[in-house]
N, C-alpha and C positions, 0 to 999 in steps of 0.2 A: 963483550958488547949486549942488551938486553932486553928484551921480544920487541920492549916499542922501542929503544934502536936501533936497534938492527930498520923492521920499517923504514922510519925517516931516512935514513942510511938508504936503504935498498931505491924510494924512486925517489930519490934526490937524483943516484946512479941512472935510473926512470927517465928522468921530464930531461938531465941533458941529454945522453942517449938519443934520445925520442928529437934533442932540439938540435942537435949538429944533423941531425937524419933529414930534419924539413927543412934548412939552412935554406939548400942551395935545388934541392927535388924533390916531387909529393907525392905525398907516402899517407895512406886512409890505413885505416880501424875501423873494421866493421863488426859491430860491439851485439849479438843476440841474447837474448829471454834476459834483461834488461831489468823485467820485474824481478827477475832471482835475485839477482847482486842484495850482497851486505851492506850497511851504508860508507863503512871502509870501503869497498871496491868504488859505489857515488861516488865518494867527495872527492877519489881519485881521477876519474876518469872529468869530471868538473871543475879539478885540477890545472892539469893535464893540455882541458879545452880553452881552459884559459889561458896558462900560462903558457902553451905555445900556437895564442893566435894570430901574428904576426907571423907565424913558419906555415907550410904550404905543407899544412896535416887536417885533412881529412877525416869526423870521424862521421861514425852512423850506426846508428842505436838501436835495438829494434828493440820496443816491450809492448808485455797488454797496457792496459787505459789504468788497472791497479798500480804500476808505479805514477800515476800521479797522484788518484788518493791515496798513495804511504806518505810520500814525497811529494809535497803541493811546493816546497821551496825550491826544491832541482832546480825547477823548471820556472826559475826567474828569469827578472830582468838585467843580472851581469851576466845567466849562463850565455859563451858567443853561440848563435845558433838558433837556422831551425825547426817549432816543432812542427811535425806534418800528421792531420787525426789521419787513418785511414778509414771512411765508410763500410757497410758493408756495396754490397756491387745492387744497383736496380736492380727493376725485373726484366730490364729490357738485358741492359750485360749479361747480366744473370743469366738468357736463355739465348745468349749470344754465344756466353762462353761455352757452355752446354753443346748446343751443334756444331762448334769450332771441334771437341773432341769429338765428337762424332762424325769429321769427314770421312769415313770411313763408310757407311750408311749407306747405303742411296735411300732413302722417302722414313724419315726419323719421323717416327707419331708424335705429332701437334701432343697427346697427353698424355707420351712420357716426357717427355720436358719441361712441358706445363709441374708436374707433381715429382722432379727430379728440382724447381724452380722455389717449388713450394717446396718445401724439405729445408730444403739446406741456408734460406735469409740470407739468399745477400754474403754467404760464404764459404767462396773459394775455395778454399782448404777442403770443403763441407762437399760438395760439389762432383771432384775430382772423384773424394772417398764414396761419396755415394754411385760413381759409379762403375769404381771398382768394386764394390757388396752387389751390384746387378750382377755385373758378370761371374761372379764368385759364386750366384747363383741360375746363373745360366738362360739370366734374361738376355742376356748381352752376350754372342759369342765370337770370338776374334781370331781362329781357326782358318780357315776358312785357305784352300794357297792360296790364291791370290788377291793375297790381306787384304780384305773387304772385312767389315763387317754387321754380322749384320742379329735384327731386332726380333728376339718368340718373343709378340707380346703374349701369348697365352700361357705363356711363364711368372706373371706379372701381378701377384695378390698387392697390391692395394697397402690392407692393412699389416703384413710384414715388412714395411719399407721405416724406418726408427725414422723423428725429428727431431734427433742430435745426433752432435761429433759421435758422440759419446756412445751412444746408441751403436749408430755403425760401427765405430771401431768395436765394441767390443760383438757386436754378427759376426763381425771377420773375422775375429778373435775365433768366435763358440765356430766356427765351417771346421774350421781347420780339424784336420789329425790328433788324435793324444799325444803323439810323442812330437810334434809339434809348435803347442800350443807351449810345453816343458820347457821343450826351445825357448821360446820364445821368454819366458816367464826367469827359465836362468840368469837369460841375454840382457833380462829387464834390470838384474839386481849387479851388470857389470857396467853396460854404459853405451853409448854411440856404437864404437866399436864394437867387436864380437870377435875373438877368438874362440879355436876348440876347447884349444886345452881348458883354458875356462870355463866353460863350459859344460865338459863333461866332469872337470874338476866341481863345480856347482851340481850337476847330475845322483 
């Protein structure tokens, strides 16, 4: 078979297999980072969702806003589904998230909460990474025997708290020892799951 024909046969088999799977029992497919998907993959997802719209199938796709900008037709009315836009957290919700993370701290300084909320700009991932960075820098201590956390407010310098998620991640990487940074660089070429042998070979 030609490569194009092989792809068509594979798609047909996949559709039939999923159709039998969801005829009587429910199934769910979770697809992450759809904004990186190629047009053929997006076409396949839309085709399966349309073809199996009467089966017990739930397809959940996560994507950044640029997917809608790159492929606006993918969200037209012909695709069975609902688009849910996740907006940034409000100031109140961000503060509540910070205090929830700090639930092991007795008396969280309002200034620290305000700083994290201000810098994170409603991004919950940014909130978590900022707190991890502050832990790396010794502002937040999590090593008490009783499991409580403490805040070393005198170690906090607002000027070195990054205002972007990239800045936070870079600051955390810069704080690592050279050997740890090199291991991460090697692992970045492998992917989300890293084996010791692969890291050694790349090193």
